[in-house]
C-alpha positions in Angstrom: 10.6 132.3 156.6 13.8 130.8 157.7 16.5 129.2 155.5 16.8 125.5 156.1 20.4 124.6 155.7 19.9 120.9 156.0 17.5 120.8 153.0 19.9 122.9 151.0 22.9 120.7 151.9 21.0 117.6 151.0 20.0 119.1 147.7 23.5 120.2 146.9 24.9 116.8 147.8 22.3 115.1 145.6 23.3 117.3 142.7 27.0 116.7 143.2 26.5 113.0 143.5 24.4 112.9 140.3 27.1 114.9 138.4 29.7 112.5 139.7 27.6 109.5 138.5 27.1 111.1 135.1 30.8 111.9 134.7 31.8 108.3 135.7 29.3 106.8 133.3 30.6 108.9 130.5 34.2 107.8 131.3 33.2 104.2 131.4 31.5 104.5 128.0 34.5 106.3 126.6 36.9 103.6 127.9 34.6 100.9 126.4 34.5 102.7 123.0 38.4 102.8 123.0 38.5 99.1 124.0 40.6 99.9 127.1 40.5 97.8 130.2 38.1 99.1 132.8 39.1 99.1 136.5 38.6 101.4 139.5 42.0 103.1 139.1 41.6 103.9 135.4 38.0 105.1 135.8 39.0 107.3 138.8 41.9 108.8 137.0 40.0 109.5 133.8 36.9 110.9 135.5 38.8 112.9 138.1 37.0 111.2 141.0 38.5 109.4 143.9 38.5 105.6 144.1 36.7 105.8 147.5 33.9 107.6 145.8 33.5 104.9 143.2 33.4 102.2 145.9 30.9 104.2 148.0 28.3 104.5 145.3 26.8 101.0 144.8 25.5 101.7 141.3 29.0 102.7 140.1 30.7 99.9 141.9 28.5 97.2 140.3 28.9 98.8 136.9 32.7 98.9 137.1 32.9 95.4 138.6 30.8 94.1 135.7 32.9 95.8 133.0 36.1 95.0 134.7 35.2 91.3 134.7 34.2 91.6 131.0 37.4 93.3 130.0 39.4 90.9 132.0 37.8 88.0 130.2 38.6 89.6 126.8 42.3 90.2 127.8 42.5 86.7 129.4 41.2 85.1 126.2 43.7 87.0 124.1 46.5 86.2 126.4 45.4 82.7 126.8 45.3 82.0 123.0 48.8 83.6 122.5 50.1 81.7 125.5 48.7 78.5 124.0 50.4 79.2 120.7 53.7 79.9 122.5 53.4 76.6 124.4 52.6 74.8 121.2 55.6 76.3 119.4 58.0 75.4 122.2 56.6 71.8 122.3 57.0 71.5 118.5 60.5 72.8 118.7 61.4 70.2 121.4 59.8 67.5 119.3 61.8 68.6 116.2 65.0 68.5 118.2 64.2 65.0 119.4 63.4 63.8 115.9 66.6 65.4 114.5 68.7 63.7 117.1 66.9 60.4 116.4 67.4 60.9 112.7 71.1 61.5 113.2 71.5 58.4 115.3 69.7 56.3 112.7 71.9 57.7 109.9 75.0 56.8 111.9 73.7 53.3 112.5 73.0 52.9 108.8 76.5 54.1 107.9 77.9 51.6 110.4 75.8 48.7 109.0 76.7 49.7 105.4 80.4 49.8 106.4 80.2 46.3 108.0 78.3 45.0 104.9 81.0 46.5 102.6 83.8 45.0 104.7 82.2 41.5 104.7 81.7 41.6 100.9 85.4 42.6 100.4 86.6 39.8 102.8 84.4 37.2 101.0 85.8 38.3 97.6 89.4 38.2 98.9 88.9 34.7 100.3 87.4 33.4 97.0 
């Protein structure tokens, strides 16, 4: 009976690959539970696996891509709503400034007209 190194190496490689997959899946689940964004760098760092390993295993690549897109959409929606609020606030502040300026102009015109009216009534009383 001879020892077949090829079979042994394939078996060891298969076990290591399965351990890697399990570790990465646990990491992804943990990141999801903590509501943290999921991307290749973060998963690689937390699981202790290289990014190239994550890209080379199609099952993991697809899973990370899916959750990355999902977490991006969540973050984008949060950012988008806060950005919309900021834009609305700035727009309303500009509108307030324009209205205040218009109000000031109208008040000055009103004072001027009242002044002219007052002067005309005084002149008409003096002439009478």
